[in-house]
N, CA, C and O atoms as CSV, one atom per row, in Angstrom:
chain,resi,resn,atom,element,x,y,z
A,1,UNK,N,N,116.379,94.087,97.201
A,1,UNK,CA,C,116.229,94.927,96.029
A,1,UNK,C,C,114.758,95.111,95.672
A,1,UNK,O,O,114.439,95.886,94.769
A,2,UNK,N,N,113.881,94.434,96.342
A,2,UNK,CA,C,112.462,94.550,96.025
A,2,UNK,C,C,111.902,95.943,96.303
A,2,UNK,O,O,110.939,96.366,95.663
A,3,UNK,N,N,112.496,96.646,97.243
A,3,UNK,CA,C,111.991,97.972,97.584
A,3,UNK,C,C,112.753,99.079,96.864
A,3,UNK,O,O,112.695,100.238,97.274
A,4,UNK,N,N,113.473,98.731,95.786
A,4,UNK,CA,C,114.294,99.697,95.051
A,4,UNK,C,C,114.032,99.573,93.553
A,4,UNK,O,O,113.694,98.504,93.044
A,5,UNK,N,N,114.199,100.704,92.864
A,5,UNK,CA,C,114.142,100.718,91.401
A,5,UNK,C,C,115.557,100.770,90.864
A,5,UNK,O,O,116.461,101.288,91.519
A,6,UNK,N,N,115.747,100.232,89.673
A,6,UNK,CA,C,117.048,100.276,89.006
A,6,UNK,C,C,117.005,101.396,87.968
A,6,UNK,O,O,116.093,101.456,87.144
A,7,UNK,N,N,117.996,102.279,88.017
A,7,UNK,CA,C,118.148,103.343,87.023
A,7,UNK,C,C,119.455,103.099,86.275
A,7,UNK,O,O,120.526,103.053,86.881
A,8,UNK,N,N,119.363,102.947,84.984
A,8,UNK,CA,C,120.540,102.758,84.134
A,8,UNK,C,C,120.870,104.095,83.473
A,8,UNK,O,O,119.954,104.832,83.109
A,9,UNK,N,N,122.134,104.424,83.308
A,9,UNK,CA,C,122.502,105.680,82.630
A,9,UNK,C,C,121.926,105.791,81.214
A,9,UNK,O,O,121.661,106.897,80.741
A,10,UNK,N,N,121.730,104.662,80.539
A,10,UNK,CA,C,121.204,104.751,79.174
A,10,UNK,C,C,119.786,105.300,79.133
A,10,UNK,O,O,119.342,105.746,78.075
A,11,UNK,N,N,119.060,105.283,80.245
A,11,UNK,CA,C,117.719,105.867,80.297
A,11,UNK,C,C,117.746,107.355,79.968
A,11,UNK,O,O,116.754,107.911,79.497
A,12,UNK,N,N,118.889,107.998,80.220
A,12,UNK,CA,C,118.989,109.453,80.131
A,12,UNK,C,C,119.909,109.933,79.015
A,12,UNK,O,O,120.214,111.124,78.951
A,13,UNK,N,N,120.357,109.047,78.141
A,13,UNK,CA,C,121.344,109.386,77.107
A,13,UNK,C,C,120.662,109.852,75.823
A,13,UNK,O,O,119.956,109.081,75.173
A,14,UNK,N,N,120.879,111.124,75.459
A,14,UNK,CA,C,120.226,111.702,74.280
A,14,UNK,C,C,120.741,111.108,72.965
A,14,UNK,O,O,120.090,111.247,71.929
A,15,UNK,N,N,121.896,110.451,72.998
A,15,UNK,CA,C,122.444,109.858,71.771
A,15,UNK,C,C,121.751,108.555,71.394
A,15,UNK,O,O,121.944,108.053,70.287
A,16,UNK,N,N,120.946,107.999,72.300
A,16,UNK,CA,C,120.285,106.725,72.057
A,16,UNK,C,C,118.814,106.930,71.700
A,16,UNK,O,O,118.198,107.926,72.081
A,17,UNK,N,N,118.275,105.977,70.970
A,17,UNK,CA,C,116.847,106.013,70.650
A,17,UNK,C,C,116.064,105.335,71.779
A,17,UNK,O,O,116.643,104.709,72.667
A,18,UNK,N,N,114.770,105.469,71.725
A,18,UNK,CA,C,113.925,104.780,72.701
A,18,UNK,C,C,114.132,103.272,72.589
A,18,UNK,O,O,114.179,102.569,73.599
A,19,UNK,N,N,114.252,102.790,71.386
A,19,UNK,CA,C,114.460,101.360,71.146
A,19,UNK,C,C,115.767,100.877,71.776
A,19,UNK,O,O,115.868,99.724,72.195
A,20,UNK,N,N,116.758,101.753,71.840
A,20,UNK,CA,C,118.057,101.398,72.410
A,20,UNK,C,C,118.096,101.540,73.933
A,20,UNK,O,O,119.091,101.183,74.562
A,21,UNK,N,N,117.021,102.058,74.525
A,21,UNK,CA,C,116.940,102.094,75.977
A,21,UNK,C,C,116.668,103.426,76.625
A,21,UNK,O,O,116.477,103.483,77.840
A,22,UNK,N,N,116.642,104.519,75.852
A,22,UNK,CA,C,116.342,105.828,76.447
A,22,UNK,C,C,114.891,105.839,76.922
A,22,UNK,O,O,114.004,105.353,76.220
A,23,UNK,N,N,114.646,106.392,78.115
A,23,UNK,CA,C,113.300,106.376,78.672
A,23,UNK,C,C,112.704,107.760,78.884
A,23,UNK,O,O,111.578,107.888,79.364
A,24,UNK,N,N,113.450,108.786,78.530
A,24,UNK,CA,C,112.940,110.157,78.660
A,24,UNK,C,C,112.937,110.799,77.277
A,24,UNK,O,O,113.670,110.353,76.395
A,25,UNK,N,N,112.125,111.841,77.070
A,25,UNK,CA,C,112.165,112.536,75.783
A,25,UNK,C,C,113.564,113.055,75.486
A,25,UNK,O,O,114.309,113.408,76.400
A,26,UNK,N,N,113.915,113.100,74.219
A,26,UNK,CA,C,115.268,113.510,73.824
A,26,UNK,C,C,115.638,114.895,74.365
A,26,UNK,O,O,116.789,115.125,74.737
A,27,UNK,N,N,114.671,115.818,74.410
A,27,UNK,CA,C,114.976,117.160,74.910
A,27,UNK,C,C,115.235,117.177,76.421
A,27,UNK,O,O,115.811,118.137,76.933
A,28,UNK,N,N,114.821,116.142,77.131
A,28,UNK,CA,C,115.082,116.041,78.572
A,28,UNK,C,C,116.306,115.182,78.880
A,28,UNK,O,O,116.742,115.105,80.028
A,29,UNK,N,N,116.853,114.543,77.859
A,29,UNK,CA,C,118.009,113.671,78.040
A,29,UNK,C,C,119.297,114.494,77.968
A,29,UNK,O,O,119.292,115.640,77.518
A,30,UNK,N,N,120.395,113.890,78.418
A,30,UNK,CA,C,121.703,114.553,78.406
A,30,UNK,C,C,122.684,113.697,77.617
A,30,UNK,O,O,122.424,112.525,77.344
A,31,UNK,N,N,123.804,114.290,77.258
A,31,UNK,CA,C,124.796,113.576,76.466
A,31,UNK,C,C,125.721,112.783,77.380
A,31,UNK,O,O,126.359,113.339,78.274
A,32,UNK,N,N,125.782,111.486,77.143
A,32,UNK,CA,C,126.708,110.577,77.811
A,32,UNK,C,C,126.687,110.683,79.344
A,32,UNK,O,O,127.715,111.004,79.942
A,33,UNK,N,N,125.540,110.420,79.997
A,33,UNK,CA,C,125.517,110.483,81.456
A,33,UNK,C,C,126.271,109.306,82.068
A,33,UNK,O,O,126.220,108.192,81.546
A,34,UNK,N,N,126.962,109.552,83.161
A,34,UNK,CA,C,127.670,108.474,83.853
A,34,UNK,C,C,126.823,107.986,85.026
A,34,UNK,O,O,125.854,108.633,85.423
A,35,UNK,N,N,127.203,106.851,85.561
A,35,UNK,CA,C,126.494,106.320,86.721
A,35,UNK,C,C,126.645,107.277,87.912
A,35,UNK,O,O,125.743,107.381,88.744
A,36,UNK,N,N,127.784,107.973,87.991
A,36,UNK,CA,C,127.993,108.948,89.063
A,36,UNK,C,C,127.054,110.144,88.917
A,36,UNK,O,O,126.533,110.657,89.908
A,37,UNK,N,N,126.840,110.587,87.671
A,37,UNK,CA,C,125.906,111.699,87.426
A,37,UNK,C,C,124.498,111.325,87.873
A,37,UNK,O,O,123.813,112.115,88.523
A,38,UNK,N,N,124.073,110.122,87.524
A,38,UNK,CA,C,122.731,109.655,87.895
A,38,UNK,C,C,122.621,109.546,89.415
A,38,UNK,O,O,121.601,109.926,89.991
A,39,UNK,N,N,123.665,109.029,90.069
A,39,UNK,CA,C,123.646,108.887,91.526
A,39,UNK,C,C,123.584,110.250,92.208
A,39,UNK,O,O,122.864,110.410,93.194
A,40,UNK,N,N,124.327,111.236,91.700
A,40,UNK,CA,C,124.297,112.587,92.286
A,40,UNK,C,C,122.906,113.203,92.154
A,40,UNK,O,O,122.405,113.823,93.092
A,41,UNK,N,N,122.287,113.031,90.989
A,41,UNK,CA,C,120.939,113.561,90.776
A,41,UNK,C,C,119.945,112.883,91.722
A,41,UNK,O,O,119.077,113.544,92.291
A,42,UNK,N,N,120.074,111.574,91.888
A,42,UNK,CA,C,119.181,110.837,92.792
A,42,UNK,C,C,119.401,111.268,94.241
A,42,UNK,O,O,118.450,111.339,95.019
A,43,UNK,N,N,120.640,111.552,94.601
A,43,UNK,CA,C,120.937,111.993,95.966
A,43,UNK,C,C,120.306,113.349,96.239
A,43,UNK,O,O,119.778,113.580,97.327
A,44,UNK,N,N,120.356,114.257,95.254
A,44,UNK,CA,C,119.724,115.571,95.419
A,44,UNK,C,C,118.216,115.438,95.612
A,44,UNK,O,O,117.592,116.263,96.279
A,45,UNK,N,N,117.635,114.387,95.019
A,45,UNK,CA,C,116.200,114.132,95.148
A,45,UNK,C,C,115.886,113.291,96.387
A,45,UNK,O,O,114.737,112.907,96.606
A,46,UNK,N,N,116.907,113.007,97.193
A,46,UNK,CA,C,116.768,112.228,98.426
A,46,UNK,C,C,116.184,110.841,98.180
A,46,UNK,O,O,115.281,110.401,98.892
A,47,UNK,N,N,116.712,110.158,97.161
A,47,UNK,CA,C,116.245,108.821,96.809
A,47,UNK,C,C,117.163,107.718,97.337
A,47,UNK,O,O,117.011,106.553,96.970
A,48,UNK,N,N,118.112,108.086,98.197
A,48,UNK,CA,C,119.029,107.129,98.822
A,48,UNK,C,C,119.682,106.216,97.775
A,48,UNK,O,O,119.479,105.002,97.803
A,49,UNK,N,N,120.470,106.797,96.846
A,49,UNK,CA,C,121.043,105.989,95.770
A,49,UNK,C,C,122.139,105.048,96.237
A,49,UNK,O,O,122.908,105.351,97.150
A,50,UNK,N,N,122.185,103.903,95.585
A,50,UNK,CA,C,123.227,102.905,95.828
A,50,UNK,C,C,123.802,102.526,94.463
A,50,UNK,O,O,123.075,102.034,93.601
A,51,UNK,N,N,125.090,102.749,94.264
A,51,UNK,CA,C,125.732,102.523,92.970
A,51,UNK,C,C,126.291,101.109,92.884
A,51,UNK,O,O,126.960,100.635,93.801
A,52,UNK,N,N,126.007,100.450,91.776
A,52,UNK,CA,C,126.630,99.165,91.441
A,52,UNK,C,C,127.419,99.412,90.159
A,52,UNK,O,O,126.885,99.292,89.056
A,53,UNK,N,N,128.686,99.756,90.314
A,53,UNK,CA,C,129.512,100.254,89.213
A,53,UNK,C,C,129.823,99.222,88.137
A,53,UNK,O,O,130.070,99.603,86.992
A,54,UNK,N,N,129.820,97.941,88.457
A,54,UNK,CA,C,130.219,96.937,87.470
A,54,UNK,C,C,129.038,96.249,86.777
A,54,UNK,O,O,129.232,95.253,86.079
A,55,UNK,N,N,127.837,96.758,86.956
A,55,UNK,CA,C,126.661,96.154,86.334
A,55,UNK,C,C,126.561,96.553,84.860
A,55,UNK,O,O,126.999,97.635,84.468
A,56,UNK,N,N,125.983,95.668,84.055
A,56,UNK,CA,C,125.783,95.931,82.626
A,56,UNK,C,C,124.303,95.797,82.292
A,56,UNK,O,O,123.647,94.851,82.726
A,57,UNK,N,N,123.781,96.745,81.521
A,57,UNK,CA,C,122.388,96.675,81.087
A,57,UNK,C,C,122.218,95.421,80.239
A,57,UNK,O,O,123.095,95.114,79.432
A,58,UNK,N,N,121.118,94.686,80.394
A,58,UNK,CA,C,120.943,93.438,79.651
A,58,UNK,C,C,121.062,93.573,78.130
A,58,UNK,O,O,121.532,92.650,77.465
A,59,UNK,N,N,120.645,94.704,77.580
A,59,UNK,CA,C,120.741,94.869,76.122
A,59,UNK,C,C,122.136,95.281,75.676
A,59,UNK,O,O,122.448,95.243,74.486
A,60,UNK,N,N,122.982,95.677,76.638
A,60,UNK,CA,C,124.372,96.072,76.341
A,60,UNK,C,C,125.301,95.347,77.304
A,60,UNK,O,O,126.095,95.976,78.004
A,61,UNK,N,N,125.200,94.047,77.336
A,61,UNK,CA,C,125.900,93.217,78.311
A,61,UNK,C,C,127.414,93.355,78.241
A,61,UNK,O,O,128.098,93.063,79.222
A,62,UNK,N,N,127.950,93.787,77.119
A,62,UNK,CA,C,129.406,93.915,76.963
A,62,UNK,C,C,129.953,95.214,77.546
A,62,UNK,O,O,131.167,95.349,77.700
A,63,UNK,N,N,129.084,96.175,77.875
A,63,UNK,CA,C,129.514,97.458,78.444
A,63,UNK,C,C,129.120,97.525,79.913
A,63,UNK,O,O,127.933,97.532,80.237
A,64,UNK,N,N,130.075,97.575,80.774
A,64,UNK,CA,C,129.815,97.651,82.214
A,64,UNK,C,C,129.739,99.121,82.636
A,64,UNK,O,O,130.699,99.682,83.165
A,65,UNK,N,N,128.576,99.730,82.388
A,65,UNK,CA,C,128.384,101.150,82.687
A,65,UNK,C,C,127.954,101.392,84.128
A,65,UNK,O,O,128.109,102.499,84.644
A,66,UNK,N,N,127.424,100.381,84.772
A,66,UNK,CA,C,126.934,100.515,86.131
A,66,UNK,C,C,125.459,100.853,86.165
A,66,UNK,O,O,124.843,101.155,85.143
A,67,UNK,N,N,124.909,100.794,87.367
A,67,UNK,CA,C,123.503,101.140,87.574
A,67,UNK,C,C,123.349,101.748,88.944
A,67,UNK,O,O,124.231,101.631,89.795
A,68,UNK,N,N,122.212,102.405,89.153
A,68,UNK,CA,C,121.920,103.048,90.430
A,68,UNK,C,C,120.608,102.479,90.954
A,68,UNK,O,O,119.603,102.449,90.244
A,69,UNK,N,N,120.630,102.030,92.201
A,69,UNK,CA,C,119.416,101.562,92.863
A,69,UNK,C,C,118.887,102.700,93.721
A,69,UNK,O,O,119.635,103.300,94.492
A,70,UNK,N,N,117.601,102.998,93.588
A,70,UNK,CA,C,116.989,104.085,94.361
A,70,UNK,C,C,115.745,103.565,95.063
A,70,UNK,O,O,115.131,102.593,94.624
A,71,UNK,N,N,115.381,104.223,96.161
A,71,UNK,CA,C,114.192,103.782,96.889
A,71,UNK,C,C,112.937,104.121,96.089
A,71,UNK,O,O,112.929,105.053,95.285
A,72,UNK,N,N,111.901,103.365,96.320
A,72,UNK,CA,C,110.651,103.530,95.591
A,72,UNK,C,C,109.790,104.603,96.262
A,72,UNK,O,O,108.812,104.297,96.944
A,73,UNK,N,N,110.170,105.853,96.057
A,73,UNK,CA,C,109.436,106.965,96.659
A,73,UNK,C,C,108.177,107.307,95.862
A,73,UNK,O,O,107.240,107.897,96.401
A,74,UNK,N,N,108.154,106.944,94.600
A,74,UNK,CA,C,107.042,107.241,93.700
A,74,UNK,C,C,107.076,106.184,92.600
A,74,UNK,O,O,107.818,105.207,92.709
A,75,UNK,N,N,106.283,106.364,91.539
A,75,UNK,CA,C,106.357,105.411,90.435
A,75,UNK,C,C,107.693,105.565,89.716
A,75,UNK,O,O,108.322,106.621,89.787
A,76,UNK,N,N,108.117,104.534,89.039
A,76,UNK,CA,C,109.420,104.584,88.363
A,76,UNK,C,C,109.419,105.666,87.284
A,76,UNK,O,O,110.429,106.343,87.089
A,77,UNK,N,N,108.314,105.833,86.591
A,77,UNK,CA,C,108.225,106.855,85.549
A,77,UNK,C,C,108.460,108.245,86.125
A,77,UNK,O,O,109.199,109.038,85.541
A,78,UNK,N,N,107.852,108.544,87.243
A,78,UNK,CA,C,108.014,109.855,87.877
A,78,UNK,C,C,109.456,110.037,88.334
A,78,UNK,O,O,110.035,111.107,88.148
A,79,UNK,N,N,110.035,109.006,88.926
A,79,UNK,CA,C,111.421,109.097,89.392
A,79,UNK,C,C,112.370,109.315,88.222
A,79,UNK,O,O,113.280,110.138,88.320
A,80,UNK,N,N,112.181,108.599,87.121
A,80,UNK,CA,C,113.041,108.751,85.944
A,80,UNK,C,C,112.938,110.178,85.411
A,80,UNK,O,O,113.954,110.778,85.062
A,81,UNK,N,N,111.735,110.724,85.343
A,81,UNK,CA,C,111.555,112.102,84.862
A,81,UNK,C,C,112.198,113.115,85.802
A,81,UNK,O,O,112.800,114.087,85.348
A,82,UNK,N,N,112.076,112.894,87.103
A,82,UNK,CA,C,112.675,113.802,88.078
A,82,UNK,C,C,114.204,113.775,87.995
A,82,UNK,O,O,114.855,114.818,88.046
A,83,UNK,N,N,114.765,112.579,87.867
A,83,UNK,CA,C,116.217,112.456,87.754
A,83,UNK,C,C,116.687,113.133,86.460
A,83,UNK,O,O,117.718,113.806,86.458
A,84,UNK,N,N,115.947,112.963,85.365
A,84,UNK,CA,C,116.305,113.616,84.096
A,84,UNK,C,C,116.293,115.139,84.246
A,84,UNK,O,O,117.175,115.825,83.728
A,85,UNK,N,N,115.296,115.660,84.950
A,85,UNK,CA,C,115.229,117.109,85.176
A,85,UNK,C,C,116.426,117.575,86.000
A,85,UNK,O,O,116.984,118.639,85.733
A,86,UNK,N,N,116.815,116.804,86.978
A,86,UNK,CA,C,117.968,117.156,87.818
A,86,UNK,C,C,119.268,117.100,87.006
A,86,UNK,O,O,120.145,117.945,87.180
A,87,UNK,N,N,119.387,116.122,86.135
A,87,UNK,CA,C,120.561,116.024,85.264
A,87,UNK,C,C,120.649,117.227,84.326
A,87,UNK,O,O,121.741,117.720,84.043
A,88,UNK,N,N,119.506,117.693,83.849
A,88,UNK,CA,C,119.477,118.855,82.960
A,88,UNK,C,C,119.887,120.133,83.672
A,88,UNK,O,O,120.468,121.021,83.049
A,89,UNK,N,N,119.600,120.246,84.954
A,89,UNK,CA,C,120.020,121.417,85.715
A,89,UNK,C,C,121.525,121.507,85.754
A,89,UNK,O,O,122.093,122.599,85.740
A,90,UNK,N,N,122.170,120.358,85.804
A,90,UNK,CA,C,123.636,120.317,85.895
A,90,UNK,C,C,124.290,120.799,84.618
A,90,UNK,O,O,125.357,121.412,84.658
A,91,UNK,N,N,123.656,120.528,83.480
A,91,UNK,CA,C,124.296,120.871,82.197
A,91,UNK,C,C,123.837,122.159,81.627
A,91,UNK,O,O,124.297,122.559,80.557
């Protein structure tokens, strides 16, 4: 896992605040993204996504939303922004 970044769906959820885990601007976020949505966006960006469906974000340990592991093609910030842009194209 050292050569991969972890992307949580909460990074892209417009209903959450930055404090709650959102990592993109609200206007670039989407409503209620699923782990499958994030994986599809990462696949379109050729980031070789790997889904771990039963994982829970540490701040929301009671909700098993899943996570997506992607290859480190660029900095995590750039990858998160690119995935958010791809998610926005879908909606």
